[in-house]
N, C-alpha and C positions, 0 to 999 in steps of 0.2 A: 501659632494658634490654628486650630481646626474649627470648623463650624460647630462641632459638638461642644467645644469649650465655651462657646457663647451661650449655650443653653444652661450652663451652670449659673449664669447671672439671673435666671428666672427665680423669683421668690417661691418658696414652698406653699405659701398661703394663696397664691394666684390660682384661681379656678379657670378652667377652659370651657367654652371659648371666652376670651377676655377682650376688653376694649383698651385703647391707649390710656384712657382716664383711670381704669382699674389698675393697669400696670404702673402708672405713675404713683397712685396712692399706695400700692403694695411695696414699692421701692422707696417711698417717701422722697421722691425726686420730682422736678418740674415736668409738666406735660410735654414740653418740647423735647426733652431728653427721651422720654418714653416713645414719642413718635419717631425719633431718629433710630432708636433701638429696633422698633418694629420694622421700619423701612429696611435697615441693614439685614435683619433676619429674613425678611421676605426675599431680598435680592440673593441671599445665600440659600434660598429654598428650604429654610429651617422652619418657617411658619407659613401658613396660608390663610387667606381671607375665606371665612366660611359663611359669612352673612353680614347683616347690619343690625344694629340696635339703635333705633332713632337715626341720627346722622353719623354715628360712629361705626367703623368697621369692627367686626368680630374676628379675632385671630385664634388659631389653634395650631398645636405642634404636630 
């Protein structure tokens, strides 16, 4: 697998910038899984934090 392959997991309905809550809802998965996905994508430098919405980080590709 390459880091680009992981971007294929992103749902088409997800708008950027997005929060982990929005990612979880668009995937219909638990918030904890969305947080783990975002963490891994950040470590692979595939997404970056671009701000905050309330207490949630905003991510962009």
